[in-house]
C-alpha positions in Angstrom: 0.0 0.0 0.0 1.3 3.4 -1.0 2.2 5.7 2.0 -0.1 8.6 2.3 2.1 11.6 3.3 2.7 15.3 2.6 6.0 16.8 3.5 6.0 18.7 6.8 2.6 17.4 7.9 1.7 14.9 10.6 -1.7 13.5 11.6 -3.4 11.1 14.0 -6.7 9.9 15.3 -7.8 8.1 18.5 -10.8 7.3 20.7 -11.4 9.9 23.4 -14.7 8.7 24.7 -17.0 11.0 22.8 -18.5 8.0 21.0 -20.0 5.2 23.1 -18.3 2.5 21.1 -14.5 2.3 20.7 -14.4 4.0 17.4 -11.9 6.8 16.9 -13.5 10.2 17.5 -10.7 12.8 17.8 -8.3 13.7 15.1 -5.4 16.1 14.6 -3.4 17.5 11.7 -0.2 19.3 12.4 2.2 21.3 10.2 5.7 21.3 11.4 6.2 24.8 9.9 3.7 27.7 9.6 1.2 27.0 6.8 -0.9 29.4 4.7 -4.5 28.6 5.2 -7.7 29.1 3.2 -11.2 28.0 4.1 -14.8 27.7 2.8 -17.7 27.3 5.2 -21.4 26.5 5.5 -23.9 29.0 4.1 -26.4 27.9 6.8 -27.4 30.9 8.9 -27.0 28.7 12.0 -23.3 28.1 12.4 -21.6 25.9 15.0 -19.1 27.4 17.3 -16.0 25.9 15.6 -17.1 27.4 12.3 -17.4 30.9 13.8 -14.0 30.5 15.5 -12.3 29.3 12.3 -13.8 32.1 10.2 -12.1 34.5 12.6 -8.8 32.8 12.7 -8.2 32.2 9.0 -8.3 35.9 8.5 -4.8 35.9 10.0 -3.6 33.8 7.1 -1.6 31.2 8.9 -2.4 27.9 10.7 -0.3 25.2 12.3 -2.9 22.6 13.3 -6.5 21.5 13.0 -8.3 19.4 15.7 -11.5 17.7 14.8 -14.0 15.7 16.9 -16.8 13.5 15.8 -19.8 12.4 17.9 -20.8 15.9 18.9 -21.5 19.0 16.7 -20.9 21.6 19.4 -23.7 23.6 17.8 -26.5 25.7 19.5 -24.7 25.6 22.8 -24.5 29.4 23.2 -21.5 31.1 24.7 -20.5 27.8 26.4 -20.0 26.2 23.0 -17.7 28.9 21.8 -15.7 28.7 25.1 -15.4 24.9 24.5 -14.1 25.5 21.0 -11.5 27.9 22.5 -10.5 25.4 25.2 -10.1 22.7 22.6 -7.6 24.8 20.6 -5.8 26.0 23.7 -5.1 22.5 24.9 -3.6 21.5 21.5 -1.7 24.8 21.1 0.0 24.5 24.5 1.1 20.9 23.9 2.4 21.7 20.4 4.1 24.9 21.4 2.3 27.0 18.7 0.2 30.2 18.9 -3.4 29.4 19.9 -4.6 31.7 17.1 -3.0 29.3 14.6 -5.0 26.2 15.7 -8.3 25.6 14.0 -11.1 23.3 15.2 -14.1 21.4 13.7 -16.9 19.3 15.2 -19.4 16.9 13.7 -22.2 14.9 15.2 -25.5 15.6 17.0 -26.6 19.3 17.2 -27.6 20.8 20.6 -25.7 18.5 22.9 -23.1 19.8 25.3 -19.6 19.1 24.2 -17.8 16.8 26.7 -14.8 19.1 26.8 -13.1 17.3 29.7 -12.7 14.2 27.5 -11.1 16.2 24.7 -8.6 18.0 26.9 -7.8 14.7 28.7 -7.1 13.0 25.3 -5.0 15.9 23.9 -1.6 14.7 25.3 -2.0 11.3 23.7 -3.3 12.9 20.5 -0.1 15.0 20.2 2.2 12.0 21.2 0.7 9.8 18.4 1.2 12.3 15.6 3.0 10.6 12.6 3.8 11.4 9.0 1.6 8.5 7.8 -1.3 9.1 10.2 -3.8 10.5 7.7 -5.9 7.3 7.6 -6.2 7.4 11.4 -7.4 11.0 11.1 -9.9 10.1 8.4 -11.3 7.4 10.6 -11.6 9.7 13.6 -13.8 12.3 11.8 -16.4 9.7 10.6 -20.0 9.8 11.8 -22.5 7.7 9.7 -19.8 7.2 7.1 -19.1 3.5 6.4 -15.6 4.1 5.0 -13.0 6.8 5.3 -12.6 9.2 2.4 -9.0 10.0 1.5 -7.0 10.9 -1.6 -3.3 11.5 -2.2 -1.9 13.0 -5.4 1.6 14.1 -6.5 2.3 17.0 -8.9 5.5 18.5 -10.3 6.7 22.0 -10.9 10.0 22.7 -12.7 11.2 19.2 -11.9 10.3 19.5 -8.2 7.6 17.1 -6.8 4.9 18.3 -4.5 2.0 16.5 -2.8 -1.7 17.0 -1.9 -3.5 14.9 0.6 -7.3 15.3 1.1 -9.6 13.8 3.7 -13.3 14.3 3.8 -16.3 13.0 5.8 -20.0 13.0 5.1 -22.8 10.7 4.3 -25.9 12.8 5.0 -26.9 16.5 5.4 -25.2 17.0 2.0 -26.3 19.5 -0.7 -24.5 21.7 -3.2 -24.3 24.8 -0.9 -20.8 24.6 0.5 -19.1 23.2 2.2 -21.5 20.3 2.5 -19.2 18.2 4.7 -15.9 18.4 6.6 -12.9 18.4 4.2 -9.2 19.0 4.9 -6.4 19.4 2.3 -2.7 19.4 3.1 -0.3 20.8 0.5 3.5 21.2 0.7 3.7 24.1 -1.8 4.3 27.7 -0.9 1.5 30.1 -2.0 0.1 33.5 -0.8 -3.2 33.3 1.0 -5.1 35.4 -1.5 -4.2 33.0 -4.3 -4.8 29.9 -2.2 -8.2 31.1 -1.2 -9.1 31.9 -4.8 -8.1 28.5 -6.0 -9.9 26.7 -3.1 -13.2 28.6 -3.6 -13.1 28.1 -7.4 -12.3 24.4 -7.2 -14.8 23.7 -4.4 -17.6 25.2 -6.5 -16.7 22.9 -9.4 -16.5 19.7 -7.2 -17.7 19.6 -3.6 -20.5 22.1 -4.5 -21.8 19.8 -7.2 -22.9 16.9 -5.1 -26.3 16.2 -3.4 -27.3 13.4 -1.1 -30.4 14.7 0.6 -30.6 18.5 0.0 -29.7 19.5 3.6 -26.7 21.7 4.4 -25.2 21.3 7.9 -24.4 23.9 10.5 -20.8 22.6 10.7 -19.7 22.4 7.1 -16.0 23.3 6.7 -13.3 22.9 4.1 -9.8 23.9 5.0 -6.6 24.0 2.8 -3.2 24.3 4.6 -0.1 24.8 2.4 3.3 24.9 4.2 5.9 25.2 1.4 8.0 22.2 2.6 8.4 20.8 -0.9 10.4 23.9 -2.0 7.8 24.6 -4.7 6.7 28.3 -4.8 3.6 29.4 -6.7 3.1 33.1 -6.4 0.8 33.9 -9.4 -2.3 32.5 -11.0 -0.4 31.8 -14.2 2.1 29.6 -12.3 -0.7 27.7 -10.5 -2.6 26.0 -13.4 -1.0 22.6 -12.6 -1.7 22.9 -8.9 -5.3 23.9 -9.6 -5.8 20.9 -11.9 -4.4 18.6 -9.3 -6.7 20.1 -6.6 -9.7 19.7 -8.8 -8.8 16.0 -9.3 -8.4 15.6 -5.6 -11.7 17.2 -4.6 -13.5 15.6 -7.5 -12.4 12.2 -6.2 -13.5 13.0 -2.6 -16.8 14.3 -4.0 -17.5 11.0 -5.7 -16.5 9.1 -2.6 -18.9 11.1 -0.5 -21.8 10.4 -2.9 -21.0 6.7 -3.1 -21.1 6.5 0.7 -24.3 8.5 1.1 -26.6 7.2 3.8 -28.4 4.1 2.4 -27.2 4.9 -1.1 -27.4 2.1 -3.7 -26.8 4.3 -6.8 -24.5 7.2 -7.8 -25.9 9.3 -10.6 -24.6 12.2 -12.5 -27.3 14.7 -13.5 -26.1 16.5 -16.7 -28.0 19.5 -18.0 -27.0 20.7 -21.5 -28.4 23.1 -24.0 -29.5 25.7 -21.4 -29.5 29.4 -21.9 -26.6 29.8 -19.5 -24.4 27.7 -17.3 -26.2 29.2 -14.3 -29.6 28.1 -15.6 -28.2 24.6 -16.3 -26.8 24.4 -12.7 -30.2 25.5 -11.3 -32.0 22.7 -13.2 -29.4 20.1 -12.3 -29.6 21.0 -8.6 -33.4 20.9 -8.7 -33.5 17.4 -10.3 -30.7 16.1 -8.0 -32.6 17.2 -4.9 -36.0 15.9 -6.0 -37.3 13.2 -3.6 -39.5 11.9 -6.3 -36.6 11.5 -8.7 -34.4 10.0 -6.0 -37.0 7.4 -4.9 -37.6 6.4 -8.6 -33.8 5.8 -8.9 -34.0 3.5 -5.9 -36.9 1.7 -7.3 -35.2 1.4 -10.7 -38.2 3.1 -12.3 -37.4 4.9 -15.5 -39.9 7.6 -14.7 -38.7 10.4 -16.9 -41.9 12.4 -16.1 -40.5 13.2 -12.6 -37.3 14.4 -14.2 -38.9 16.7 -16.8 -41.3 18.0 -14.1 -38.4 18.9 -11.8 -36.7 20.7 -14.7 -39.8 22.7 -15.4 -40.2 23.9 -11.8 -36.6 25.0 -11.4 -37.5 28.6 -12.1 -35.4 29.2 -15.2 -36.4 29.3 -18.9 -37.1 26.1 -20.7 -38.9 25.3 -23.9 -41.5 22.8 -22.8 -41.7 21.2 -26.3 -38.1 20.5 -27.0 -36.5 18.7 -24.1 -34.5 15.5 -24.7 -33.7 13.1 -21.8 -31.1 10.3 -21.9 -30.3 7.5 -19.4 -26.6 7.0 -20.3 -26.9 6.8 -24.1 -30.6 5.6 -24.1 -32.8 8.4 -25.3 -36.0 8.5 -23.2 -37.7 11.6 -24.7 -37.5 13.5 -27.9 -39.1 16.9 -28.0 -40.5 16.3 -24.5 -42.4 13.1 -25.6 -41.5 9.6 -24.6 -39.6 7.4 -27.0 -41.6 4.2 -26.4 -41.5 0.9 -24.7 -38.2 -0.2 -26.1 -36.5 2.8 -24.7 -38.2 2.2 -21.3 -36.9 -1.4 -21.4 -33.3 -0.3 -22.2 -33.4 2.4 -19.5 -34.5 -0.1 -16.9 -31.3 -2.0 -17.6 -29.3 1.2 -17.1 -31.0 1.8 -13.7 -29.7 -1.6 -12.5 -26.2 -0.2 -12.7 -24.6 1.3 -9.5 -23.4 4.3 -11.5 -24.9 6.0 -14.5 -25.8 9.4 -15.9 -29.0 11.2 -16.7 -28.7 13.9 -19.4 -31.4 16.6 -19.9 -30.8 18.5 -23.1 -32.9 21.7 -23.3 -31.9 22.5 -26.9 -31.9 26.2 -26.2 -28.2 27.4 -25.9 -24.6 26.6 -24.8 -25.2 26.4 -21.0 -24.1 23.2 -19.3 -23.7 21.9 -15.8 -23.6 18.7 -13.8 -24.3 17.5 -10.2 -23.6 14.2 -8.6 -26.6 12.7 -6.7 -27.8 9.4 -5.3 -31.0 7.5 -4.7 -33.2 7.6 -1.6 -33.5 4.2 0.0 -35.4 2.7 2.9 -32.1 2.5 4.7 -31.7 6.3 4.5 -35.0 6.7 6.4 -33.9 4.1 9.0 -30.6 5.8 9.6 -32.0 9.2 10.1 -35.2 8.2 11.9 -33.1 7.2 15.0 -29.8 9.1 14.4 -29.6 10.2 18.1 -30.2 6.7 19.5 
């Protein structure tokens, strides 16, 4: 197995007692040298204390560590929740010998429950002691909630003959919609880059990847994506024209993590790309793709392997953007289901039913109006999804 590492970074994960089972629930990423930091956060008006604290701290431009707990969201706990976020970062900062303002924090789990801060501070010494260069998998396991597998990706790039690395870790199976950040996601990079450029690249790439997925249409209170870049590879990228290779690699990385998130959606049996073509603009195409991807009627039909294109065309029509109701073509993979908004017959239905048996496929909606195009990754709604979320706090 290839070692997952990024020069100058260490990571770890362990069980601190936040979860009733023995699963890991506390993770730490540490940069041995100061790292430039960029971040993208939830657009939910209700934001967890760690999100508020991180938004303040990344304004300083530098970070040395990120501590993340699962099993408790530390959200809607008032001033106490914010104090607990501060206590969490203070404990780690003291042990690492770094400025507290350069330690970031995230939490994920049930909303509205008091964070057991004593368990976190008690586990902090062991957390720091177990840091290692190949500890990213431990970290990925520690931030999982209803995830069934850790999500991790490692890529290597090159600039003027010098290699550099990107390591990305994400978690998320539910409360995921294309409204950033849609999950927790952490990226480590060993290039040197000014914060303004790093932030621009992260925001742009997130919009093209992590913002193009939908599991259930909900956006959490804790959604966070952070990118730390410490320069330990010796590669320096100061301008946008130098950073094209890095941006392409970052898009590959986050694209892979996005697909992993959708495939591991709560109760998911199918991963489906909704493609909208022929729209008046890319924005209109995106709006329709989002509407179809979030539709419970579409998603339940996918689970039932019902080639019900009527639900798809109805969702497209209610998206609130211009469509020509008489000229919409719909395809399941390469099988054409409608031509000029009318069904293509029983043979097409039969072929589409076979497509629906596949674990991954695409649905294309061609509006035949213009050059606009967009896509969103979605999944089906299953009985298992309902069971998982009906007793999530149990």
